[in-house]
C-alpha positions in Angstrom: 210.7 19.6 -4.7 207.0 19.5 -5.2 206.7 15.9 -3.8 208.3 17.1 -0.5 210.4 14.0 -0.5 213.2 14.7 -3.0 216.2 16.9 -2.6 219.2 17.4 -4.8 222.6 18.5 -3.6 226.2 18.6 -4.7 229.1 21.0 -5.3 230.1 23.2 -8.2 233.8 22.7 -7.9 236.1 20.3 -9.9 235.8 16.5 -9.5 232.5 16.8 -7.6 229.2 14.8 -7.5 225.5 15.4 -7.7 223.3 13.5 -5.3 219.6 12.9 -4.9 218.0 12.2 -1.5 214.5 10.6 -1.6 212.6 10.4 1.8 210.1 7.7 2.4 207.5 10.2 3.5 206.9 13.9 2.7 208.6 16.3 5.2 210.1 13.4 7.1 213.9 12.9 7.0 214.0 9.8 9.2 214.2 7.2 6.4 215.6 7.7 2.9 217.4 6.4 -0.2 220.5 8.1 -1.5 221.5 8.2 -5.2 224.5 9.5 -7.1 224.3 10.9 -10.6 226.3 9.3 -13.4 226.5 11.6 -16.4 227.5 10.2 -19.8 228.3 12.8 -22.4 226.9 11.9 -25.8 227.9 15.0 -27.8 230.1 18.1 -27.4 228.1 20.0 -29.9 226.4 23.3 -28.9 227.6 23.1 -25.3 227.1 19.3 -25.1 224.4 16.8 -24.4 224.3 13.6 -22.4 222.4 11.1 -20.4 222.0 11.1 -16.7 221.6 7.8 -14.7 220.8 7.7 -11.0 222.8 5.0 -9.1 221.4 3.8 -5.8 224.0 4.2 -3.0 221.8 2.8 -0.2 218.9 3.1 2.1 218.9 4.0 5.8 216.6 4.9 8.6 217.3 6.8 11.8 216.3 3.7 13.9 218.8 1.5 12.1 221.7 4.0 12.4 220.9 4.6 16.1 221.1 0.8 16.7 224.5 0.6 15.1 225.8 3.5 17.0 224.5 2.1 20.3 226.3 -1.1 19.5 229.6 0.8 19.3 230.2 1.2 15.5 232.6 3.9 14.6 233.6 4.8 11.1 235.7 7.3 9.3 236.3 7.6 5.6 239.5 9.3 4.2 240.3 10.0 0.6 243.9 10.2 -0.3 244.4 12.7 -3.2 247.7 13.6 -4.9 247.3 16.7 -6.9 243.9 16.2 -8.6 244.2 12.4 -8.7 242.3 10.2 -6.2 244.8 7.5 -5.0 242.8 5.4 -2.6 240.0 5.5 0.0 240.5 4.3 3.6 237.5 3.1 5.6 238.0 2.7 9.3 235.6 0.7 11.3 235.7 -1.5 14.4 238.3 -3.8 12.7 241.5 -3.0 10.8 241.4 -0.2 8.2 240.2 -1.2 4.8 242.2 0.5 2.0 240.6 0.5 -1.4 242.5 1.4 -4.5 240.7 3.8 -6.8 239.8 1.1 -9.4 237.7 -0.6 -6.6 236.0 2.6 -5.5 235.0 4.0 -8.8 
């Protein structure tokens, strides 16, 4: 993007998401904020219209992440999908797995 801080990314498949990455400084990917798009359709007329809201997912900097890794953090996220239906998400960290039903994730 012209500000050299913002990038958009996502997937063009079914049940996908659109994300926006905003770096603190131009051309420097070491610290950033990540957002997810929430689209609310307001009309189906003429191909449809809607409103787009950006939801802040979090902020991170390389130094913070490196400190956590150096302290031994390990994590893994697994999504359980049956057919096209998301059933639950499992987050594995240093402690016991955390299993979140879909209603708590979405």
